[in-house]
C-alpha positions in Angstrom: 13.9 -41.8 -17.6 12.9 -42.8 -13.8 9.3 -41.5 -13.2 9.6 -40.4 -9.7 8.7 -36.8 -8.0 12.4 -37.1 -6.1 14.2 -37.3 -9.3 16.0 -34.2 -10.5 17.4 -34.4 -14.1 18.4 -31.8 -16.3 16.5 -31.3 -19.5 19.6 -31.5 -21.4 20.4 -35.2 -20.0 17.3 -36.0 -20.7 17.1 -34.8 -24.1 20.5 -36.5 -24.7 19.2 -39.9 -23.5 16.5 -39.7 -25.6 17.7 -38.2 -28.9 20.4 -41.6 -28.3 17.6 -43.7 -28.0 16.0 -42.5 -31.4 18.9 -42.4 -33.4 19.3 -46.1 -32.6 15.5 -46.9 -33.7 15.7 -44.2 -36.8 18.3 -44.6 -39.4 17.2 -41.1 -40.5 18.5 -39.3 -37.6 21.6 -37.6 -37.8 23.3 -36.0 -34.6 25.6 -32.5 -35.5 28.0 -31.1 -32.9 31.4 -29.7 -31.9 33.9 -32.5 -30.6 33.5 -31.0 -26.9 29.7 -31.2 -26.7 29.6 -34.5 -28.0 32.0 -35.6 -26.2 30.9 -34.2 -22.7 27.7 -36.4 -23.2 28.3 -40.0 -22.4 25.2 -41.2 -23.8 26.2 -40.9 -27.2 28.9 -43.5 -26.6 25.5 -45.9 -27.9 25.1 -44.1 -30.9 26.3 -45.3 -34.1 29.5 -43.5 -35.6 27.4 -42.7 -38.9 24.9 -41.2 -37.4 27.5 -38.5 -35.6 28.9 -35.7 -37.8 31.3 -33.4 -35.9 32.4 -30.6 -38.4 36.1 -30.7 -38.9 36.2 -27.0 -39.7 34.5 -25.8 -36.8 31.0 -25.0 -36.5 31.2 -22.1 -39.0 29.2 -24.3 -41.5 27.2 -26.8 -39.2 23.6 -24.9 -40.0 24.4 -25.6 -43.8 26.0 -28.9 -43.0 22.4 -29.7 -41.5 20.4 -28.4 -44.4 22.2 -30.6 -46.7 21.7 -33.3 -44.6 17.9 -32.6 -44.6 17.6 -32.4 -48.3 19.0 -35.8 -48.7 16.2 -36.9 -46.5 18.0 -37.0 -43.1 16.7 -35.5 -40.1 19.3 -33.7 -38.6 19.6 -32.8 -34.7 22.1 -29.8 -34.1 23.4 -29.8 -30.7 25.1 -26.5 -29.8 25.1 -24.1 -27.3 22.8 -21.2 -27.6 24.9 -18.1 -27.9 27.1 -19.6 -30.6 24.0 -20.9 -32.7 21.8 -18.3 -32.5 23.4 -15.3 -32.5 26.2 -15.7 -35.0 24.3 -18.1 -37.5 21.2 -16.3 -37.6 21.0 -15.3 -41.0 22.0 -19.5 -42.0 19.1 -20.3 -39.8 16.6 -17.9 -41.3 17.7 -18.1 -45.0 19.0 -21.8 -45.3 16.4 -23.9 -42.8 13.2 -21.5 -42.6 12.8 -20.2 -45.7 12.9 -23.6 -47.5 11.1 -25.3 -44.3 13.8 -27.8 -43.6 13.0 -30.4 -40.9 16.5 -29.5 -38.8 16.2 -29.5 -35.6 18.5 -27.1 -33.1 18.9 -28.2 -29.4 20.7 -26.0 -27.1 22.4 -27.0 -24.1 22.5 -23.9 -22.2 19.4 -21.7 -22.7 19.1 -18.4 -20.8 21.0 -17.7 -17.6 22.5 -21.4 -17.3 25.9 -20.1 -18.2 25.8 -17.3 -16.0 29.1 -18.5 -14.0 30.7 -18.4 -17.6 30.4 -14.7 -18.1 28.2 -12.2 -20.0 29.4 -13.3 -23.4 28.2 -16.7 -22.8 24.8 -15.7 -21.9 21.9 -15.6 -24.4 18.3 -14.4 -23.3 17.4 -13.3 -26.8 17.4 -16.8 -28.3 13.5 -17.1 -27.6 12.9 -13.8 -29.2 15.1 -14.4 -32.2 13.9 -18.0 -32.7 10.1 -16.7 -33.0 10.4 -14.3 -35.5 11.6 -16.7 -37.9 8.6 -18.0 -40.2 8.0 -22.0 -40.0 10.5 -21.9 -37.0 8.7 -24.2 -33.9 10.2 -23.4 -30.6 10.2 -25.2 -27.7 11.3 -24.8 -23.9 10.8 -28.1 -21.9 10.1 -27.7 -18.2 11.6 -31.0 -17.2 13.3 -34.1 -18.6 9.9 -35.8 -19.3 8.5 -32.8 -21.3 12.1 -32.2 -23.0 11.5 -36.5 -24.1 8.1 -35.8 -25.1 9.2 -33.1 -27.3 11.9 -35.0 -28.8 10.0 -38.0 -29.8 7.1 -35.9 -31.2 9.4 -34.3 -33.5 9.4 -36.7 -36.0 5.4 -35.1 -36.7 7.0 -31.6 -37.3 8.2 -31.2 -40.8 9.5 -27.9 -40.0 12.5 -26.4 -38.5 12.6 -26.5 -34.7 14.7 -24.9 -31.9 14.5 -26.1 -28.1 16.2 -24.5 -25.8 17.4 -26.7 -23.0 19.3 -26.4 -19.4 21.8 -28.3 -17.5 20.5 -27.7 -14.1 18.6 -30.4 -12.8 15.1 -29.7 -12.0 12.3 -32.3 -10.7 9.6 -33.7 -12.8 6.4 -31.9 -12.3 3.8 -33.5 -14.1 4.8 -37.1 -12.9 1.2 -38.2 -13.2 0.3 -37.0 -16.5 0.8 -39.6 -19.5 3.9 -39.3 -21.8 2.3 -37.3 -24.7 3.2 -34.1 -26.2 1.4 -32.6 -29.1 2.8 -29.4 -31.0 0.8 -26.7 -31.0 
């Protein structure tokens, strides 16, 4: 990512770029997502096909698929929409991921009001509250592209489930002078 105070990039695009780079370097990273969400981001074109899993039966079992990959030693990243995952799959996240403290990462592309134009049923404001109630779940909301990259790169040091709320609205880089370091705490 170009470091410039005039550069605007969405946290979702910065994340997609970073996770693609991480997947190329780390053979254990697996990316799970719907066909639509994977195809909408051209950054995944460079990722080897054997690292991308698109559930054939839809996203009904994406959490359980990721749990199975984590049990097999992979580091699964689920890429999805917050409303679909958090509200509809809350019990699976709680029981399959958090209770076992599996290192599954959930990255949502439309946190908060960023899908407001799609209507009320697509807006999920309670995702942060729900994820924070789950024991062992680490919750992140990056402020800009630089922090999204930092969280993604630092995730290899977190051996528990993670929830990362991202947005698709381009935002400026806030701390341009700060080194690219992130510490979970």
